[in-house]
C-alpha positions as CSV (number, residue, x, y, z in Angstrom):
1,M,53.0,82.0,230.0
2,Y,49.7,81.5,230.1
3,S,46.7,83.7,230.9
4,V,43.6,82.2,233.7
5,E,40.8,83.9,233.6
6,V,38.5,82.8,236.2
7,E,33.9,83.1,236.5
8,E,31.7,82.3,239.2
9,K,28.8,80.7,236.1
10,E,26.8,79.2,238.9
11,K,26.2,79.3,242.9
12,L,24.9,75.6,243.6
13,P,23.4,74.0,247.0
14,S,26.5,71.6,246.0
15,G,29.2,74.2,245.5
16,W,30.0,76.4,242.2
17,I,30.1,76.0,238.7
18,F,33.2,78.6,236.5
19,E,33.7,79.8,233.7
20,V,37.5,79.4,232.7
21,T,39.2,80.8,230.0
22,V,42.7,80.3,229.4
23,L,45.0,82.9,227.7
24,D,48.7,82.0,225.4
25,G,48.9,85.4,223.3
26,D,46.2,84.8,220.8
27,E,45.3,81.3,221.4
28,S,42.4,80.5,224.4
29,T,40.2,77.9,225.4
30,N,37.7,77.4,228.2
31,H,36.7,74.6,230.0
32,E,33.5,74.6,232.9
33,V,34.9,73.6,236.2
34,E,33.2,72.2,239.8
35,L,33.9,72.6,242.9
36,T,32.0,70.9,245.5
37,S,31.1,73.3,248.7
38,S,34.0,69.7,250.3
39,D,36.7,70.2,248.3
40,Y,36.6,73.4,249.1
41,E,36.8,73.0,252.6
42,E,38.7,70.4,252.9
43,L,41.6,72.2,250.5
44,T,41.7,75.4,251.4
45,D,39.8,75.3,254.9
46,N,38.2,78.3,253.8
47,Q,40.9,80.7,254.0
48,V,41.1,81.6,250.4
49,A,38.1,82.3,247.6
50,P,36.3,79.7,245.6
51,E,37.5,81.8,242.3
52,L,41.1,81.6,243.5
53,L,41.6,77.8,244.1
54,V,40.1,77.2,241.0
55,E,42.9,79.5,239.3
56,K,45.9,77.5,241.8
57,C,44.1,74.1,239.9
58,F,44.4,75.5,236.3
59,E,48.6,76.8,237.3
60,F,48.6,73.8,239.0
61,L,47.1,71.9,235.2
62,L,49.5,74.1,233.0
63,A,53.0,72.8,235.0
64,R,52.0,68.8,233.2
65,Q,50.3,69.7,230.2
66,E,49.6,71.9,227.9
67,K,46.3,73.7,227.9
68,E,44.8,72.0,224.7
69,N,44.7,68.8,226.7
70,L,42.7,70.2,230.0
71,L,38.9,68.5,229.9
72,P,36.7,71.3,228.5
73,E,34.1,69.6,232.0
74,F,35.4,69.3,235.0
75,N,34.5,68.7,238.2
76,V,38.2,69.4,240.9
77,T,37.7,65.8,242.4
78,E,39.0,64.5,239.6
79,I,42.2,65.9,239.3
80,K,43.5,64.1,242.2
81,L,42.0,60.2,239.7
82,Y,45.3,61.8,237.7
83,F,48.0,63.6,239.5
84,P,48.2,61.6,242.8
85,E,50.1,65.1,244.6
86,F,47.9,66.8,243.9
87,D,46.4,67.5,247.8
88,E,50.0,68.5,248.6
89,V,50.9,70.7,245.8
90,I,47.1,72.9,245.6
91,S,48.3,73.5,249.5
92,E,51.3,74.4,248.9
93,M,50.4,76.4,246.7
94,L,48.4,78.2,249.0
95,V,50.4,78.8,252.1
96,E,52.8,80.2,249.1
97,M,50.7,83.0,248.3
């Protein structure tokens, strides 16, 4: 089972950059993730913290691929390029909280 740690690295005028560590036993991967303010608002309607959205994005991704296959750097917008169901599923994940 994976553990995901999300830490805000930088606040930008356009959003945030987060440092994300995915832990799996003794192994880990590190990722830099950009979240724009517009994506944040569209996906959450400002109802959850940006860090929580990023954590849920990783739960979504890890349900579909191994941590080693996650890109080291990406923008949340890119997820839906690979997984068209992303917007719908992430909204459901956030509602279930």
